[in-house]
N, CA, C and O atoms as a GROMACS GRO file, in nm:
protein
  208
    1MET      N    1   7.956   8.521  18.784
    1MET     CA    2   7.984   8.466  18.916
    1MET      C    3   8.024   8.581  19.007
    1MET      O    4   8.109   8.663  18.972
    2SER      N    5   7.962   8.585  19.122
    2SER     CA    6   7.994   8.693  19.216
    2SER      C    7   8.128   8.667  19.283
    2SER      O    8   8.177   8.554  19.287
    3SER      N    9   8.185   8.773  19.334
    3SER     CA   10   8.314   8.764  19.402
    3SER      C   11   8.306   8.670  19.522
    3SER      O   12   8.398   8.591  19.547
    4GLY      N   13   8.197   8.678  19.596
    4GLY     CA   14   8.180   8.591  19.712
    4GLY      C   15   8.171   8.445  19.674
    4GLY      O   16   8.227   8.359  19.741
    5HIS      N   17   8.099   8.417  19.564
    5HIS     CA   18   8.086   8.279  19.517
    5HIS      C   19   8.220   8.227  19.468
    5HIS      O   20   8.256   8.113  19.495
    6PHE      N   21   8.295   8.312  19.397
    6PHE     CA   22   8.427   8.272  19.348
    6PHE      C   23   8.519   8.238  19.465
    6PHE      O   24   8.589   8.137  19.462
    7LYS      N   25   8.518   8.322  19.568
    7LYS     CA   26   8.603   8.298  19.684
    7LYS      C   27   8.566   8.167  19.753
    7LYS      O   28   8.653   8.089  19.792
    8GLN      N   29   8.436   8.143  19.767
    8GLN     CA   30   8.392   8.020  19.832
    8GLN      C   31   8.438   7.898  19.752
    8GLN      O   32   8.485   7.800  19.812
    9ASP      N   33   8.427   7.902  19.620
    9ASP     CA   34   8.473   7.792  19.536
    9ASP      C   35   8.624   7.773  19.549
    9ASP      O   36   8.673   7.661  19.554
   10LEU      N   37   8.697   7.883  19.553
   10LEU     CA   38   8.842   7.878  19.567
   10LEU      C   39   8.881   7.814  19.700
   10LEU      O   40   8.969   7.729  19.705
   11PHE      N   41   8.816   7.856  19.807
   11PHE     CA   42   8.846   7.801  19.939
   11PHE      C   43   8.809   7.653  19.947
   11PHE      O   44   8.876   7.576  20.015
   12THR      N   45   8.703   7.615  19.880
   12THR     CA   46   8.664   7.474  19.876
   12THR      C   47   8.773   7.392  19.809
   12THR      O   48   8.806   7.283  19.855
   13GLN      N   49   8.828   7.444  19.700
   13GLN     CA   50   8.937   7.373  19.631
   13GLN      C   51   9.061   7.365  19.719
   13GLN      O   52   9.127   7.262  19.723
   14PHE      N   53   9.094   7.472  19.789
   14PHE     CA   54   9.208   7.470  19.881
   14PHE      C   55   9.188   7.363  19.989
   14PHE      O   56   9.281   7.291  20.025
   15ALA      N   57   9.066   7.354  20.040
   15ALA     CA   58   9.036   7.255  20.144
   15ALA      C   59   9.054   7.114  20.090
   15ALA      O   60   9.103   7.026  20.162
   16ARG      N   61   9.015   7.091  19.966
   16ARG     CA   62   9.032   6.958  19.906
   16ARG      C   63   9.180   6.922  19.893
   16ARG      O   64   9.220   6.809  19.920
   17VAL      N   65   9.259   7.018  19.852
   17VAL     CA   66   9.404   6.994  19.842
   17VAL      C   67   9.461   6.966  19.980
   17VAL      O   68   9.542   6.874  19.998
   18GLY      N   69   9.419   7.044  20.078
   18GLY     CA   70   9.466   7.023  20.214
   18GLY      C   71   9.431   6.884  20.266
   18GLY      O   72   9.514   6.821  20.332
   19LYS      N   73   9.310   6.837  20.237
   19LYS     CA   74   9.271   6.703  20.281
   19LYS      C   75   9.358   6.598  20.214
   19LYS      O   76   9.397   6.500  20.277
   20ALA      N   77   9.387   6.617  20.086
   20ALA     CA   78   9.469   6.520  20.013
   20ALA      C   79   9.610   6.514  20.070
   20ALA      O   80   9.670   6.407  20.076
   21LEU      N   81   9.662   6.627  20.112
   21LEU     CA   82   9.798   6.633  20.165
   21LEU      C   83   9.806   6.601  20.313
   21LEU      O   84   9.916   6.593  20.369
   22ALA      N   85   9.693   6.583  20.378
   22ALA     CA   86   9.691   6.559  20.522
   22ALA      C   87   9.725   6.415  20.558
   22ALA      O   88   9.729   6.380  20.676
   23ASN      N   89   9.749   6.333  20.459
   23ASN     CA   90   9.780   6.192  20.484
   23ASN      C   91   9.930   6.170  20.465
   23ASN      O   92   9.985   6.202  20.360
   24ALA      N   93   9.995   6.116  20.566
   24ALA     CA   94  10.140   6.098  20.562
   24ALA      C   95  10.183   6.006  20.448
   24ALA      O   96  10.288   6.028  20.387
   25ASN      N   97  10.104   5.904  20.419
   25ASN     CA   98  10.139   5.813  20.309
   25ASN      C   99  10.137   5.884  20.175
   25ASN      O  100  10.223   5.862  20.090
   26ARG      N  101  10.038   5.970  20.155
   26ARG     CA  102  10.030   6.046  20.030
   26ARG      C  103  10.148   6.141  20.017
   26ARG      O  104  10.205   6.156  19.909
   27LEU      N  105  10.184   6.205  20.127
   27LEU     CA  106  10.299   6.296  20.124
   27LEU      C  107  10.427   6.221  20.090
   27LEU      O  108  10.512   6.272  20.017
   28GLU      N  109  10.441   6.101  20.143
   28GLU     CA  110  10.559   6.020  20.112
   28GLU      C  111  10.564   5.988  19.962
   28GLU      O  112  10.671   5.994  19.901
   29LEU      N  113  10.450   5.953  19.904
   29LEU     CA  114  10.446   5.924  19.761
   29LEU      C  115  10.475   6.048  19.678
   29LEU      O  116  10.544   6.040  19.576
   30ILE      N  117  10.422   6.162  19.720
   30ILE     CA  118  10.449   6.287  19.648
   30ILE      C  119  10.597   6.320  19.652
   30ILE      O  120  10.655   6.361  19.551
   31GLU      N  121  10.659   6.302  19.768
   31GLU     CA  122  10.802   6.328  19.781
   31GLU      C  123  10.882   6.232  19.692
   31GLU      O  124  10.980   6.273  19.629
   32PHE      N  125  10.841   6.107  19.686
   32PHE     CA  126  10.907   6.007  19.602
   32PHE      C  127  10.893   6.045  19.454
   32PHE      O  128  10.989   6.034  19.378
   33LEU      N  129  10.774   6.089  19.414
   33LEU     CA  130  10.750   6.129  19.275
   33LEU      C  131  10.827   6.257  19.240
   33LEU      O  132  10.864   6.277  19.124
   34ALA      N  133  10.849   6.343  19.338
   34ALA     CA  134  10.922   6.467  19.313
   34ALA      C  135  11.067   6.441  19.274
   34ALA      O  136  11.131   6.527  19.214
   35GLN      N  137  11.118   6.324  19.308
   35GLN     CA  138  11.255   6.288  19.274
   35GLN      C  139  11.269   6.243  19.130
   35GLN      O  140  11.381   6.234  19.078
   36GLY      N  141  11.159   6.215  19.064
   36GLY     CA  142  11.164   6.172  18.924
   36GLY      C  143  11.051   6.076  18.893
   36GLY      O  144  10.973   6.038  18.980
   37GLU      N  145  11.043   6.038  18.766
   37GLU     CA  146  10.939   5.946  18.723
   37GLU      C  147  10.956   5.812  18.793
   37GLU      O  148  11.067   5.764  18.813
   38ARG      N  149  10.844   5.752  18.828
   38ARG     CA  150  10.844   5.623  18.897
   38ARG      C  151  10.740   5.532  18.834
   38ARG      O  152  10.638   5.578  18.782
   39SER      N  153  10.766   5.405  18.838
   39SER     CA  154  10.669   5.308  18.787
   39SER      C  155  10.565   5.280  18.896
   39SER      O  156  10.584   5.312  19.013
   40VAL      N  157  10.456   5.220  18.854
   40VAL     CA  158  10.352   5.182  18.949
   40VAL      C  159  10.409   5.081  19.049
   40VAL      O  160  10.377   5.086  19.168
   41ASP      N  161  10.494   4.992  19.001
   41ASP     CA  162  10.555   4.893  19.091
   41ASP      C  163  10.639   4.962  19.199
   41ASP      O  164  10.635   4.921  19.316
   42GLU      N  165  10.714   5.064  19.161
   42GLU     CA  166  10.796   5.137  19.259
   42GLU      C  167  10.708   5.208  19.362
   42GLU      O  168  10.737   5.205  19.481
   43LEU      N  169  10.601   5.271  19.314
   43LEU     CA  170  10.510   5.340  19.405
   43LEU      C  171  10.444   5.242  19.501
   43LEU      O  172  10.431   5.270  19.620
   44ALA      N  173  10.404   5.128  19.450
   44ALA     CA  174  10.342   5.026  19.535
   44ALA      C  175  10.440   4.977  19.640
   44ALA      O  176  10.402   4.957  19.756
   45ARG      N  177  10.565   4.958  19.601
   45ARG     CA  178  10.666   4.912  19.697
   45ARG      C  179  10.684   5.014  19.809
   45ARG      O  180  10.687   4.978  19.927
   46VAL      N  181  10.695   5.141  19.773
   46VAL     CA  182  10.712   5.247  19.873
   46VAL      C  183  10.590   5.254  19.966
   46VAL      O  184  10.604   5.276  20.086
   47ALA      N  185  10.472   5.236  19.908
   47ALA     CA  186  10.349   5.245  19.986
   47ALA      C  187  10.318   5.116  20.062
   47ALA      O  188  10.228   5.112  20.145
   48GLY      N  189  10.394   5.010  20.032
   48GLY     CA  190  10.367   4.883  20.098
   48GLY      C  191  10.241   4.816  20.047
   48GLY      O  192  10.173   4.745  20.122
   49LEU      N  193  10.208   4.840  19.920
   49LEU     CA  194  10.088   4.782  19.859
   49LEU      C  195  10.126   4.685  19.749
   49LEU      O  196  10.239   4.685  19.700
   50SER      N  197  10.031   4.603  19.710
   50SER     CA  198  10.055   4.514  19.597
   50SER      C  199   9.990   4.573  19.473
   50SER      O  200   9.894   4.649  19.481
   51VAL      N  201  10.044   4.537  19.358
   51VAL     CA  202   9.987   4.580  19.231
   51VAL      C  203   9.897   4.468  19.182
   51VAL      O  204   9.943   4.356  19.158
   52ALA      N  205   9.771   4.498  19.168
   52ALA     CA  206   9.677   4.394  19.124
   52ALA      C  207   9.628   4.421  18.984
   52ALA      O  208   9.549   4.343  18.930
   0.00000   0.00000   0.00000
């Protein structure tokens, strides 16, 4: 793999992470998970979703 191809793949992965973190709801869930293990029910409650 060439250096240029490696860099492009790396930047693509960074962009994917950035897109995932660009949502306020996702950031709230990540912050909640950073405080400790949580159940699906707890995550759903924080996100305002139902568990189906």
